[in-house]
Backbone of each chain as ProteinMPNN parsed JSONL, in Angstrom:
{"seq_chain_A": "SAVISQKPSRDICQRGTSLTIQCQVDSQVTMMFWYRQQPGQSLTLIATANQGSEATYESGFVIDKFPISRPNLTFSTLTVSNMSPEDSSIYLCSVHTGLAYEQYFGPGTRLTVT", "coords_chain_A": {"N_chain_A": [[-0.312, 8.546, 12.683], [1.391, 5.38, 12.097], [3.979, 3.265, 13.2], [5.66, 0.674, 11.757], [7.266, -2.424, 11.981], [9.088, -5.096, 10.454], [10.126, -8.508, 10.468], [11.896, -11.245, 9.062], [13.986, -8.814, 7.299], [14.803, -9.613, 4.846], [15.172, -12.758, 3.126], [16.574, -15.812, 1.992], [15.385, -18.754, 0.811], [14.992, -22.332, 0.658], [13.199, -24.318, -1.698], [10.158, -25.904, -0.706], [10.397, -25.494, 1.983], [9.335, -23.517, 4.878], [8.558, -20.156, 5.822], [8.269, -17.808, 8.397], [6.977, -14.641, 8.811], [7.261, -11.74, 10.714], [5.298, -9.093, 12.089], [5.251, -6.025, 13.648], [3.579, -3.482, 15.365], [3.531, -0.089, 16.493], [1.389, 0.742, 17.96], [-1.911, -0.028, 19.181], [-4.023, -1.717, 16.984], [-6.972, -2.462, 15.166], [-7.304, -3.967, 12.809], [-5.112, -5.761, 10.699], [-3.236, -6.008, 7.716], [-2.05, -8.127, 5.138], [0.076, -8.009, 2.388], [1.233, -8.894, -0.892], [3.912, -8.392, -3.136], [4.87, -9.071, -6.148], [7.77, -9.434, -8.277], [8.277, -6.478, -10.09], [5.593, -5.882, -10.126], [2.367, -4.571, -8.997], [0.907, -4.091, -5.686], [-0.728, -6.806, -4.054], [-3.467, -7.816, -2.178], [-3.311, -10.199, 0.38], [-4.56, -11.155, 2.757], [-6.731, -10.283, 5.506], [-6.101, -9.654, 8.845], [-7.587, -10.235, 11.846], [-7.786, -9.553, 15.28], [-8.378, -12.141, 17.482], [-10.004, -13.646, 15.864], [-10.483, -15.708, 12.915], [-8.351, -15.166, 10.097], [-9.236, -13.311, 7.148], [-9.254, -14.299, 3.871], [-8.222, -13.288, 0.595], [-9.411, -13.847, -2.764], [-7.807, -16.534, -4.326], [-5.87, -16.958, -2.476], [-5.037, -19.088, 0.224], [-5.588, -20.512, 3.479], [-4.005, -22.71, 4.183], [-1.697, -22.388, 2.747], [-0.847, -19.819, 3.403], [-0.813, -19.363, 6.382], [-1.949, -17.347, 9.084], [-1.299, -15.584, 12.061], [-2.671, -13.764, 14.833], [-2.098, -12.713, 17.598], [-2.395, -10.557, 19.368], [-3.181, -7.014, 19.664], [-1.103, -5.631, 18.498], [0.568, -7.146, 16.957], [1.386, -9.533, 14.408], [1.722, -12.522, 12.458], [2.767, -13.905, 9.348], [2.905, -16.842, 7.588], [4.666, -18.347, 5.002], [4.127, -21.172, 3.367], [5.531, -24.364, 2.435], [7.255, -23.554, 0.267], [7.759, -22.347, -3.094], [9.601, -21.349, -6.054], [7.88, -19.472, -7.224], [6.83, -18.092, -5.134], [8.555, -16.13, -4.53], [8.83, -12.914, -3.585], [8.003, -9.594, -2.373], [6.811, -9.243, 0.845], [4.373, -7.541, 2.59], [3.324, -5.895, 5.513], [0.5, -4.182, 6.834], [-1.383, -1.497, 8.296], [-4.353, 0.327, 9.22], [-5.216, 3.618, 10.322], [-6.44, 6.552, 11.975], [-8.86, 9.168, 11.197], [-9.844, 8.919, 8.622], [-9.041, 6.436, 8.002], [-6.399, 6.152, 7.057], [-3.767, 4.351, 5.54], [-0.939, 2.497, 6.572], [2.3, 1.198, 5.949], [4.576, -1.505, 6.499], [8.185, -1.988, 6.143], [8.552, -4.146, 4.524], [9.271, -7.572, 3.596], [11.66, -9.162, 1.862], [11.561, -11.926, -0.019], [13.267, -14.65, -1.351], [13.058, -17.564, -3.149], [14.732, -20.496, -3.745]], "CA_chain_A": [[0.433, 7.579, 11.871], [1.797, 4.159, 12.778], [5.31, 2.778, 12.838], [5.552, -0.772, 11.596], [8.519, -3.116, 11.696], [8.931, -6.467, 9.989], [11.29, -9.375, 10.535], [13.175, -10.643, 8.672], [13.881, -7.85, 6.205], [14.968, -10.418, 3.633], [15.631, -14.126, 3.36], [16.681, -16.718, 0.849], [14.923, -20.041, 1.336], [14.92, -23.431, -0.301], [11.837, -24.761, -1.995], [9.639, -26.927, 0.186], [10.463, -25.051, 3.37], [8.378, -22.481, 5.266], [9.125, -18.965, 6.463], [7.315, -16.993, 9.143], [7.301, -13.214, 8.813], [6.658, -11.073, 11.856], [4.93, -7.694, 11.924], [5.043, -5.367, 14.935], [3.098, -2.102, 15.226], [3.819, 0.664, 17.711], [0.144, 1.098, 18.626], [-2.927, -1.062, 19.022], [-4.858, -1.549, 15.797], [-7.969, -3.524, 15.068], [-7.102, -4.827, 11.644], [-3.814, -5.741, 10.027], [-3.352, -6.549, 6.365], [-0.839, -8.675, 4.524], [0.115, -7.842, 0.936], [2.356, -9.463, -1.632], [4.3, -7.64, -4.319], [5.763, -9.86, -6.986], [8.741, -8.576, -8.983], [7.77, -5.615, -11.152], [4.128, -5.795, -10.073], [1.776, -3.775, -7.927], [0.612, -4.854, -4.485], [-1.931, -7.632, -4.03], [-3.852, -8.153, -0.815], [-3.405, -11.623, 0.679], [-5.57, -11.429, 3.777], [-6.941, -9.343, 6.604], [-5.928, -10.364, 10.117], [-8.326, -9.637, 12.953], [-7.437, -10.128, 16.572], [-9.421, -12.944, 18.1], [-10.806, -14.398, 14.894], [-9.731, -16.21, 11.765], [-8.058, -14.197, 9.044], [-10.079, -13.347, 5.953], [-8.352, -14.404, 2.723], [-8.696, -12.857, -0.702], [-9.487, -14.901, -3.774], [-6.508, -16.991, -4.8], [-4.992, -17.198, -1.327], [-5.679, -20.016, 1.149], [-4.99, -20.559, 4.801], [-2.985, -23.75, 4.266], [-0.482, -21.857, 2.13], [-0.46, -18.581, 4.085], [-1.431, -19.231, 7.709], [-1.742, -16.058, 9.742], [-1.649, -15.481, 13.476], [-2.883, -12.391, 15.313], [-2.284, -12.979, 19.027], [-2.775, -9.354, 20.106], [-3.519, -5.872, 18.816], [0.078, -4.969, 17.945], [1.475, -8.142, 16.379], [0.832, -10.565, 13.537], [2.686, -13.261, 11.645], [2.347, -14.55, 8.109], [3.796, -17.932, 7.206], [4.613, -18.81, 3.618], [4.36, -22.607, 3.567], [5.883, -25.215, 1.295], [7.576, -22.523, -0.715], [8.266, -22.601, -4.437], [10.165, -20.099, -6.604], [6.809, -18.521, -7.53], [6.543, -17.325, -3.911], [9.55, -15.061, -4.399], [8.092, -11.647, -3.595], [8.085, -8.789, -1.163], [5.604, -9.387, 1.646], [4.228, -6.301, 3.352], [2.312, -5.779, 6.551], [-0.101, -2.858, 6.776], [-2.483, -1.21, 9.216], [-4.853, 1.668, 9.002], [-5.522, 4.391, 11.504], [-6.864, 7.893, 11.609], [-10.28, 9.362, 10.97], [-10.188, 8.436, 7.284], [-8.423, 5.128, 7.834], [-5.167, 6.17, 6.263], [-3.115, 3.055, 5.687], [0.505, 2.591, 6.71], [2.937, -0.054, 5.551], [5.908, -1.842, 6.969], [9.224, -1.886, 5.108], [8.522, -5.311, 3.641], [10.202, -8.704, 3.71], [12.009, -9.627, 0.521], [11.759, -13.38, 0.014], [13.728, -15.325, -2.559], [12.989, -19.017, -2.999], [15.586, -21.122, -4.756]], "C_chain_A": [[0.766, 6.367, 12.721], [3.172, 3.764, 12.284], [5.267, 1.258, 12.864], [6.932, -1.356, 11.298], [8.22, -4.553, 11.284], [10.256, -7.208, 10.145], [10.987, -10.671, 9.815], [12.973, -9.599, 7.575], [14.044, -8.545, 4.857], [15.425, -11.811, 4.017], [15.704, -14.866, 2.037], [16.39, -18.108, 1.38], [14.908, -21.079, 0.234], [13.468, -23.843, -0.514], [11.437, -25.893, -1.052], [9.674, -26.541, 1.655], [9.419, -23.96, 3.621], [9.112, -21.336, 5.94], [8.015, -18.21, 7.169], [7.825, -15.565, 9.229], [6.551, -12.559, 9.965], [6.397, -9.603, 11.544], [4.576, -7.116, 13.289], [4.651, -3.918, 14.708], [3.287, -1.388, 16.549], [2.56, 1.129, 18.443], [-0.873, -0.008, 18.379], [-3.816, -0.742, 17.822], [-5.803, -2.728, 15.694], [-7.643, -4.503, 13.949], [-5.688, -4.656, 11.094], [-3.975, -6.46, 8.697], [-1.992, -7.072, 5.898], [-0.969, -8.582, 3.009], [1.317, -8.588, 0.379], [2.638, -8.577, -2.834], [5.318, -8.462, -5.08], [6.646, -8.935, -7.813], [8.099, -7.793, -10.122], [6.27, -5.401, -11.148], [3.668, -4.846, -8.978], [1.468, -4.68, -6.729], [-0.702, -5.613, -4.624], [-2.234, -8.013, -2.588], [-3.972, -9.66, -0.661], [-4.57, -11.877, 1.623], [-5.63, -10.287, 4.772], [-6.91, -10.126, 7.904], [-6.627, -9.598, 11.229], [-7.925, -10.322, 14.255], [-8.622, -10.902, 17.139], [-10.308, -13.692, 17.143], [-9.928, -14.855, 13.749], [-9.476, -15.078, 10.772], [-9.006, -14.381, 7.87], [-9.178, -13.282, 4.732], [-9.025, -13.907, 1.448], [-8.694, -14.04, -1.673], [-8.083, -15.245, -4.271], [-5.508, -17.27, -3.693], [-5.725, -18.065, -0.308], [-4.88, -20.128, 2.431], [-3.884, -21.61, 4.889], [-1.642, -23.259, 3.728], [0.054, -20.647, 2.899], [-1.143, -18.473, 5.448], [-1.005, -17.938, 8.399], [-2.103, -16.181, 11.21], [-1.801, -14.026, 13.858], [-3.14, -12.495, 16.816], [-2.689, -11.759, 19.846], [-2.935, -8.194, 19.127], [-2.306, -5.163, 18.212], [0.971, -5.913, 17.141], [0.721, -9.12, 15.5], [1.976, -11.297, 12.857], [2.006, -13.812, 10.419], [3.367, -15.634, 7.815], [3.586, -18.249, 5.738], [5.056, -20.268, 3.659], [4.748, -23.311, 2.28], [6.253, -24.358, 0.079], [8.075, -23.067, -2.049], [8.831, -21.288, -4.972], [9.113, -19.041, -6.921], [6.418, -17.683, -6.313], [7.56, -16.218, -3.678], [8.855, -13.715, -4.605], [8.547, -10.806, -2.422], [6.749, -8.941, -0.45], [5.528, -8.197, 2.604], [3.07, -6.396, 4.334], [1.779, -4.354, 6.541], [-1.2, -2.723, 7.826], [-3.118, 0.091, 8.783], [-5.311, 2.289, 10.295], [-5.959, 5.776, 11.051], [-8.343, 7.956, 11.263], [-10.723, 8.844, 9.601], [-9.462, 7.128, 6.973], [-7.263, 5.162, 6.854], [-4.393, 4.888, 6.547], [-1.598, 3.235, 5.677], [1.102, 1.208, 6.511], [4.267, -0.245, 6.254], [6.901, -1.785, 5.818], [9.253, -3.075, 4.156], [9.572, -6.353, 3.991], [10.44, -9.237, 2.309], [12.39, -11.098, 0.586], [12.197, -13.889, -1.345], [13.727, -16.816, -2.288], [13.783, -19.656, -4.131], [15.268, -22.611, -4.919]], "O_chain_A": [[0.462, 6.326, 13.914], [3.49, 3.909, 11.104], [4.889, 0.644, 13.861], [7.669, -0.835, 10.461], [7.228, -5.144, 11.711], [11.338, -6.643, 9.985], [9.871, -11.172, 9.952], [11.894, -9.519, 6.988], [13.483, -8.108, 3.852], [15.992, -12.022, 5.09], [14.974, -14.564, 1.093], [17.066, -18.587, 2.291], [14.825, -20.76, -0.952], [12.631, -23.726, 0.38], [12.259, -26.72, -0.656], [9.043, -27.197, 2.483], [8.714, -23.535, 2.706], [10.161, -21.531, 6.554], [6.943, -17.997, 6.603], [8.951, -15.312, 9.66], [5.36, -12.796, 10.163], [7.165, -8.956, 10.833], [3.717, -7.642, 13.996], [5.307, -3.203, 13.951], [3.211, -2.008, 17.609], [2.658, 1.837, 19.445], [-0.708, -0.824, 17.473], [-4.297, 0.382, 17.677], [-5.472, -3.848, 16.086], [-7.702, -5.719, 14.133], [-5.152, -3.549, 11.037], [-4.757, -7.403, 8.576], [-0.942, -6.52, 6.227], [-1.964, -9.006, 2.422], [2.282, -8.872, 1.088], [1.715, -8.072, -3.474], [6.487, -8.537, -4.699], [6.299, -7.772, -8.024], [7.461, -8.366, -11.005], [5.729, -4.797, -12.074], [4.455, -4.384, -8.152], [1.736, -5.881, -6.76], [-1.658, -5.128, -5.229], [-1.355, -8.48, -1.865], [-4.639, -10.325, -1.453], [-5.45, -12.693, 1.346], [-4.728, -9.455, 4.87], [-7.601, -11.134, 8.053], [-6.292, -8.447, 11.512], [-7.75, -11.539, 14.299], [-9.727, -10.372, 17.258], [-11.28, -14.317, 17.567], [-8.775, -14.442, 13.628], [-10.282, -14.159, 10.631], [-9.512, -15.477, 7.631], [-8.421, -12.325, 4.567], [-10.227, -14.081, 1.248], [-8.069, -15.073, -1.435], [-7.284, -14.364, -4.59], [-4.414, -17.768, -3.955], [-6.892, -17.817, -0.004], [-3.675, -19.878, 2.468], [-2.909, -21.405, 5.614], [-0.583, -23.671, 4.204], [1.266, -20.475, 3.028], [-1.97, -17.584, 5.65], [0.144, -17.505, 8.302], [-3.102, -16.81, 11.56], [-1.148, -13.153, 13.287], [-4.283, -12.375, 17.256], [-3.272, -11.912, 20.919], [-2.835, -8.375, 17.913], [-2.472, -4.186, 17.483], [2.039, -5.5, 16.689], [-0.416, -9.494, 15.787], [3.068, -10.752, 12.7], [0.821, -14.146, 10.442], [4.569, -15.368, 7.796], [2.452, -18.402, 5.285], [6.215, -20.565, 3.949], [4.35, -22.911, 1.185], [5.634, -24.444, -0.981], [8.725, -24.11, -2.111], [8.569, -20.226, -4.406], [9.409, -17.847, -6.894], [5.741, -16.665, -6.459], [7.434, -15.45, -2.724], [8.353, -13.43, -5.692], [9.354, -11.231, -1.595], [5.688, -8.79, -1.057], [6.479, -7.891, 3.324], [1.995, -6.905, 4.02], [2.527, -3.415, 6.268], [-1.856, -3.698, 8.193], [-2.504, 0.877, 8.061], [-5.731, 1.608, 11.23], [-5.854, 6.118, 9.873], [-8.994, 6.931, 11.061], [-11.854, 8.384, 9.447], [-9.293, 6.767, 5.808], [-7.153, 4.33, 5.953], [-4.376, 4.405, 7.679], [-1.048, 4.008, 4.893], [0.499, 0.191, 6.855], [4.98, 0.711, 6.56], [6.524, -1.563, 4.668], [9.899, -3.024, 3.109], [10.605, -6.058, 4.591], [9.513, -9.709, 1.652], [13.41, -11.465, 1.17], [11.571, -13.594, -2.363], [14.321, -17.279, -1.315], [13.542, -19.394, -5.309], [15.895, -23.291, -5.731]]}, "seq_chain_B": "DAKTTQPTSMDCAEGRAANLPCNHSTISGNEYVYWYRQIHSQGPQYIIHGLKNNETNEMASLIITEDRKSSTLILPHATLRDTAVYYCIVRVATGANNLFFGTGTRLTVIP", "coords_chain_B": {"N_chain_B": [[-15.147, -0.635, -4.674], [-14.28, 2.349, -6.434], [-12.864, 2.497, -9.743], [-9.641, 3.582, -10.813], [-7.773, 5.646, -13.097], [-4.571, 6.198, -14.274], [-1.752, 7.918, -15.729], [0.881, 5.96, -17.137], [3.569, 6.667, -16.842], [5.633, 9.517, -15.977], [7.722, 12.388, -16.401], [9.634, 14.817, -14.578], [11.198, 17.921, -14.097], [13.786, 18.562, -11.789], [13.059, 20.564, -8.968], [10.899, 21.768, -10.132], [7.27, 21.913, -10.227], [5.498, 18.907, -9.786], [2.818, 17.458, -11.347], [0.443, 15.167, -10.916], [-1.986, 13.372, -12.51], [-5.242, 11.886, -11.938], [-7.888, 9.841, -12.859], [-11.143, 9.24, -11.819], [-13.854, 8.522, -12.531], [-16.093, 7.076, -11.789], [-16.504, 7.391, -9.135], [-18.079, 7.231, -5.963], [-20.335, 8.95, -3.688], [-19.456, 8.656, -1.04], [-16.851, 7.929, -1.103], [-13.398, 8.314, -0.55], [-10.479, 9.955, -1.878], [-7.293, 8.717, -2.051], [-3.784, 9.118, -1.909], [-0.761, 7.445, -2.459], [2.712, 6.632, -2.356], [5.44, 4.716, -3.668], [8.631, 4.266, -3.104], [11.508, 2.895, -4.594], [12.055, -0.406, -3.54], [10.979, -0.008, -1.029], [8.283, 0.04, 1.439], [4.917, 1.102, 0.612], [4.068, 4.579, 0.976], [2.002, 6.7, 2.749], [0.526, 9.632, 1.438], [-1.488, 11.709, 1.142], [-4.977, 12.511, 1.551], [-8.396, 13.036, 0.479], [-11.816, 14.2, 0.412], [-13.77, 15.963, -0.86], [-12.947, 18.565, -0.773], [-10.111, 20.641, -1.549], [-6.881, 19.682, -0.461], [-3.995, 20.153, 1.593], [-0.777, 19.285, 2.719], [2.364, 18.786, 4.442], [3.724, 17.404, 2.561], [2.439, 17.417, 0.035], [-0.084, 18.704, -2.282], [-3.542, 18.219, -2.845], [-5.792, 18.329, -5.391], [-9.112, 18.269, -6.079], [-11.562, 17.862, -8.495], [-14.645, 19.694, -9.001], [-16.797, 18.041, -9.65], [-15.8, 15.726, -8.721], [-14.729, 13.714, -10.274], [-12.166, 13.533, -11.066], [-8.745, 14.013, -10.03], [-5.791, 15.763, -8.914], [-2.53, 15.288, -7.891], [-0.154, 17.304, -6.421], [3.207, 17.908, -6.259], [5.026, 20.355, -4.979], [7.702, 21.285, -5.335], [9.635, 19.381, -6.859], [11.994, 16.881, -5.935], [14.933, 14.822, -6.385], [14.542, 12.692, -4.72], [11.87, 12.284, -4.814], [11.323, 10.598, -6.838], [9.444, 7.88, -7.752], [6.813, 5.376, -7.641], [3.542, 6.423, -7.966], [0.445, 6.079, -6.474], [-2.994, 6.347, -6.966], [-5.913, 5.987, -5.217], [-9.252, 5.09, -4.625], [-11.664, 4.78, -2.103], [-14.155, 3.751, 0.259], [-14.107, 5.158, 3.45], [-13.881, 3.185, 5.816], [-13.433, 0.965, 8.607], [-13.418, -1.632, 7.733], [-12.446, -1.69, 5.224], [-9.748, -2.065, 2.933], [-6.845, -1.191, 1.003], [-6.794, -1.325, -2.5], [-4.485, -1.743, -4.933], [-3.679, -0.222, -8.022], [-1.811, 0.082, -11.042], [-0.454, 2.478, -10.957], [1.478, 5.609, -11.342], [4.613, 6.017, -12.649], [6.842, 8.238, -11.566], [9.538, 10.106, -12.623], [12.057, 12.097, -11.52], [14.047, 14.465, -12.938], [17.422, 15.496, -13.003]], "CA_chain_B": [[-14.367, 0.594, -4.774], [-14.23, 2.858, -7.795], [-11.628, 2.246, -10.483], [-8.895, 4.79, -11.141], [-6.92, 5.605, -14.277], [-3.425, 7.093, -14.149], [-0.739, 7.681, -16.771], [1.86, 4.947, -16.754], [4.817, 7.291, -16.411], [5.801, 10.953, -16.173], [8.997, 12.974, -16.002], [9.53, 16.166, -14.05], [12.509, 18.496, -13.816], [14.049, 18.853, -10.381], [12.73, 21.932, -8.576], [9.618, 22.173, -10.701], [6.11, 21.232, -9.662], [5.043, 17.675, -10.436], [1.357, 17.364, -11.301], [0.076, 13.792, -11.271], [-3.446, 13.293, -12.634], [-5.933, 10.617, -11.69], [-9.29, 9.862, -13.249], [-11.988, 8.32, -11.034], [-15.166, 9.004, -12.971], [-17.196, 6.309, -11.178], [-16.423, 7.558, -7.687], [-19.368, 7.47, -5.322], [-20.324, 10.084, -2.782], [-18.795, 8.404, 0.237], [-15.492, 7.429, -1.327], [-12.295, 9.243, -0.456], [-9.344, 9.795, -2.779], [-6.035, 8.581, -1.325], [-2.563, 9.01, -2.703], [0.38, 6.794, -1.85], [3.833, 6.44, -3.265], [6.352, 3.644, -3.31], [10.006, 4.445, -3.548], [12.08, 1.585, -4.899], [12.457, -1.318, -2.464], [10.392, 0.368, 0.25], [6.839, -0.085, 1.53], [4.186, 2.306, 0.196], [4.029, 5.67, 1.936], [0.815, 7.542, 2.659], [0.842, 11.027, 1.134], [-2.573, 12.65, 1.413], [-6.284, 12.046, 1.132], [-9.429, 14.058, 0.482], [-13.164, 13.78, 0.034], [-14.212, 16.854, -1.927], [-12.208, 19.822, -0.712], [-8.677, 20.549, -1.793], [-6.128, 19.441, 0.768], [-2.55, 20.398, 1.54], [0.02, 18.969, 3.899], [3.774, 19.108, 4.269], [4.277, 16.656, 1.432], [1.811, 17.637, -1.267], [-1.439, 19.242, -2.346], [-4.495, 17.4, -3.589], [-6.852, 19.127, -5.992], [-10.211, 17.414, -6.527], [-12.496, 18.643, -9.291], [-15.926, 19.901, -8.34], [-17.631, 16.847, -9.859], [-15.057, 14.642, -8.06], [-14.406, 12.646, -11.21], [-10.722, 13.462, -11.258], [-7.957, 14.748, -9.042], [-4.381, 15.965, -9.245], [-1.582, 15.399, -6.791], [0.879, 18.27, -6.762], [4.423, 18.034, -5.457], [5.321, 21.725, -5.417], [9.102, 21.442, -5.752], [10.086, 17.991, -6.91], [13.4, 16.563, -5.751], [15.29, 13.496, -6.895], [13.997, 11.69, -3.8], [10.457, 12.068, -5.102], [11.197, 9.566, -7.865], [8.701, 6.788, -7.125], [5.527, 5.057, -8.252], [2.487, 7.105, -7.227], [-0.819, 5.377, -6.599], [-4.241, 7.024, -6.635], [-6.848, 4.931, -4.821], [-10.488, 5.592, -4.032], [-12.376, 3.79, -1.31], [-14.936, 4.219, 1.391], [-13.273, 5.208, 4.655], [-14.377, 2.425, 6.962], [-12.422, 0.064, 9.12], [-13.412, -2.932, 7.056], [-11.889, -1.579, 3.873], [-8.312, -1.9, 2.772], [-6.5, -0.545, -0.25], [-6.479, -2.129, -3.662], [-3.544, -0.965, -5.722], [-3.554, -0.378, -9.462], [-0.426, 0.087, -11.526], [0.17, 3.736, -10.57], [2.289, 6.415, -12.26], [6.037, 6.065, -12.296], [7.378, 9.585, -11.709], [10.988, 10.226, -12.61], [12.514, 13.476, -11.393], [15.285, 14.555, -13.717], [18.276, 16.603, -12.514]], "C_chain_B": [[-14.255, 1.019, -6.236], [-12.863, 2.584, -8.418], [-10.964, 3.586, -10.766], [-8.05, 4.562, -12.376], [-5.829, 6.644, -14.117], [-2.491, 6.874, -15.334], [0.315, 6.721, -16.245], [3.132, 5.577, -16.207], [4.806, 8.783, -16.727], [7.211, 11.338, -15.772], [8.751, 14.377, -15.481], [10.937, 16.669, -13.759], [12.619, 18.812, -12.324], [13.764, 20.321, -10.081], [11.421, 22.444, -9.131], [8.487, 21.431, -10.002], [5.781, 19.982, -10.48], [3.538, 17.575, -10.242], [0.948, 15.978, -11.802], [-1.443, 13.672, -11.32], [-3.98, 11.907, -12.313], [-7.396, 10.794, -12.085], [-10.046, 8.832, -12.433], [-13.438, 8.678, -11.283], [-16.329, 8.265, -12.33], [-17.204, 6.431, -9.655], [-17.805, 7.827, -7.106], [-19.208, 8.473, -4.181], [-19.569, 9.884, -1.485], [-17.381, 7.852, 0.08], [-14.474, 8.564, -1.265], [-11.29, 8.958, -1.575], [-8.078, 9.782, -1.921], [-4.886, 8.548, -2.33], [-1.465, 8.389, -1.852], [1.521, 6.806, -2.857], [4.724, 5.321, -2.748], [7.705, 3.927, -3.946], [10.632, 3.064, -3.65], [12.531, 0.844, -3.645], [11.95, -0.908, -1.082], [8.896, 0.069, 0.248], [6.156, 1.193, 1.078], [4.074, 3.3, 1.339], [2.768, 6.481, 1.705], [1.232, 8.982, 2.378], [-0.273, 11.944, 1.629], [-3.888, 11.995, 1.037], [-7.261, 13.208, 1.17], [-10.76, 13.477, 0.069], [-13.696, 14.657, -1.092], [-13.503, 18.196, -1.907], [-10.744, 19.591, -1.061], [-7.958, 20.426, -0.45], [-4.653, 19.724, 0.541], [-1.919, 19.931, 2.833], [1.485, 19.245, 3.574], [4.386, 18.4, 3.059], [3.74, 17.131, 0.089], [0.484, 18.37, -1.113], [-2.283, 18.314, -3.199], [-5.609, 18.303, -4.065], [-7.894, 18.171, -6.549], [-11.193, 18.284, -7.292], [-13.86, 18.701, -8.609], [-16.856, 18.696, -8.486], [-16.999, 15.588, -9.266], [-14.661, 13.506, -8.996], [-12.92, 12.572, -11.514], [-10.032, 14.278, -10.175], [-6.521, 14.866, -9.536], [-3.573, 16.066, -7.967], [-0.465, 16.328, -7.236], [2.016, 18.195, -5.749], [5.033, 19.369, -5.846], [6.747, 21.945, -5.915], [9.758, 20.056, -5.743], [11.598, 17.879, -6.706], [13.667, 15.159, -6.28], [14.705, 12.401, -6.01], [12.5, 11.463, -3.977], [10.254, 11.074, -6.241], [10.605, 8.311, -7.228], [7.516, 6.433, -8.014], [4.444, 5.652, -7.361], [1.148, 6.434, -7.528], [-1.974, 6.272, -6.14], [-5.279, 5.939, -6.365], [-8.089, 5.599, -4.256], [-11.157, 4.462, -3.261], [-13.182, 4.481, -0.223], [-14.062, 4.145, 2.643], [-13.977, 4.508, 5.803], [-13.301, 1.453, 7.404], [-12.334, -1.246, 8.386], [-12.727, -2.875, 5.706], [-10.389, -1.428, 3.886], [-8.075, -1.279, 1.396], [-6.253, -1.57, -1.341], [-5.667, -1.269, -4.612], [-3.654, -1.281, -7.195], [-2.088, -0.356, -9.848], [0.293, 1.399, -11.246], [0.894, 4.448, -11.696], [3.725, 6.4, -11.772], [6.556, 7.457, -12.603], [8.891, 9.537, -11.619], [11.341, 11.703, -12.547], [13.917, 13.553, -11.99], [16.125, 15.728, -13.226], [18.331, 17.77, -13.507]], "O_chain_B": [[-14.151, 0.193, -7.143], [-11.853, 2.457, -7.725], [-11.64, 4.601, -10.938], [-7.655, 3.435, -12.673], [-6.103, 7.817, -13.86], [-2.437, 5.776, -15.887], [0.597, 6.683, -15.047], [3.706, 5.091, -15.232], [4.084, 9.249, -17.609], [7.823, 10.701, -14.914], [7.796, 15.045, -15.877], [11.771, 15.929, -13.237], [11.664, 19.267, -11.694], [14.169, 21.209, -10.831], [10.889, 23.446, -8.653], [8.711, 20.456, -9.284], [5.788, 20.01, -11.711], [3.043, 17.603, -9.115], [1.098, 15.669, -12.984], [-2.116, 13.846, -10.305], [-3.272, 10.904, -12.403], [-8.049, 11.763, -11.699], [-9.636, 7.674, -12.361], [-14.16, 9.085, -10.373], [-17.449, 8.776, -12.326], [-17.854, 5.639, -8.974], [-18.602, 8.563, -7.689], [-18.095, 8.798, -3.768], [-19.089, 10.85, -0.893], [-16.793, 7.361, 1.043], [-14.668, 9.629, -1.851], [-11.26, 7.865, -2.139], [-7.822, 10.717, -1.161], [-5.009, 8.022, -3.437], [-1.267, 8.751, -0.693], [1.308, 6.971, -4.058], [4.753, 5.024, -1.554], [7.88, 3.836, -5.161], [10.309, 2.17, -2.868], [13.272, 1.37, -2.814], [12.442, -1.409, -0.071], [8.303, -0.134, -0.812], [6.754, 2.267, 1.15], [3.994, 2.924, 2.508], [2.497, 6.905, 0.581], [2.166, 9.498, 2.992], [-0.036, 12.845, 2.434], [-3.905, 11.023, 0.282], [-7.004, 14.231, 1.803], [-10.832, 12.409, -0.541], [-14.036, 14.153, -2.162], [-13.463, 18.891, -2.922], [-10.212, 18.494, -0.89], [-8.382, 20.995, 0.556], [-4.133, 19.555, -0.563], [-2.46, 20.154, 3.916], [1.802, 19.861, 2.556], [5.463, 18.78, 2.598], [4.488, 17.236, -0.883], [-0.001, 18.62, -0.01], [-1.797, 17.704, -4.151], [-6.285, 18.956, -3.271], [-7.58, 17.346, -7.407], [-11.613, 19.33, -6.797], [-14.185, 17.873, -7.758], [-17.607, 18.366, -7.569], [-17.596, 14.512, -9.304], [-14.291, 12.43, -8.527], [-12.471, 11.628, -12.163], [-10.642, 15.111, -9.505], [-6.099, 14.161, -10.453], [-3.902, 16.843, -7.071], [0.103, 16.151, -8.313], [1.818, 18.39, -4.55], [5.523, 19.5, -6.968], [6.958, 22.729, -6.84], [10.349, 19.632, -4.751], [12.373, 18.676, -7.235], [12.739, 14.407, -6.582], [14.405, 11.307, -6.488], [11.927, 10.56, -3.366], [9.114, 10.743, -6.57], [11.173, 7.748, -6.293], [7.249, 7.104, -9.012], [4.425, 5.419, -6.152], [0.773, 6.25, -8.686], [-1.926, 6.871, -5.066], [-5.496, 5.066, -7.206], [-7.991, 6.563, -3.497], [-11.204, 3.323, -3.726], [-12.923, 5.624, 0.154], [-13.355, 3.158, 2.851], [-14.593, 5.148, 6.655], [-12.37, 1.157, 6.655], [-11.295, -1.906, 8.407], [-12.456, -3.915, 5.106], [-9.826, -0.748, 4.744], [-9.023, -0.891, 0.713], [-5.574, -2.572, -1.117], [-6.108, -0.203, -5.04], [-3.715, -2.446, -7.589], [-1.225, -0.737, -9.058], [1.522, 1.444, -11.289], [0.932, 3.982, -12.834], [4.009, 6.731, -10.621], [6.697, 7.823, -13.77], [9.455, 9.0, -10.666], [10.962, 12.473, -13.43], [14.828, 12.821, -11.606], [15.608, 16.831, -13.05], [19.001, 18.77, -13.247]]}, "name": "protein", "num_of_chains": 2, "seq": "SAVISQKPSRDICQRGTSLTIQCQVDSQVTMMFWYRQQPGQSLTLIATANQGSEATYESGFVIDKFPISRPNLTFSTLTVSNMSPEDSSIYLCSVHTGLAYEQYFGPGTRLTVTDAKTTQPTSMDCAEGRAANLPCNHSTISGNEYVYWYRQIHSQGPQYIIHGLKNNETNEMASLIITEDRKSSTLILPHATLRDTAVYYCIVRVATGANNLFFGTGTRLTVIP"}
């Protein structure tokens, strides 16, 4: 398994500002994933963060809006840029490990944009 | 990745077994079945996975039909803390693949 922590756990931000979310894993992992969960919805994958290369974004998500850093094998950041109320969501960091690539999730960052 | 179908919601009496079904009729030979759950306001939690054999761990049992077109997650003695949304996901187990979540089954354990 993997233990994942995220900072901040929650924040309330004003529209037009940016927030950087940090994700720390207790072991080295090749790939880290960022998900979004809008209120009352299931999880949606934003992007896959690889160490040493550009993140790979899913359809509907762009680097200018959600820049990602992956400086080493245990850490990643996701920035939500130029925020609007529609960005109010829980943002989750995830990694997979194990022989069958079981996936583990951080506790999430609850973002409210006013 | 194959599509899965789950009931929207289920109730289970506390102390009884909770049986959560999942249909994955288009599953291919190299796809695993994974189960996760999400308790309110928490990140999803890995429960169990399997390829074709039944599996059991400290949390649950996974029963996969012989044709692999459906599976059942069994929580043998449900407690109130098992109230959560349960997700059944099928995917190939490679490093390049991540999980795509459907809507899951909302299980409510009733005292």
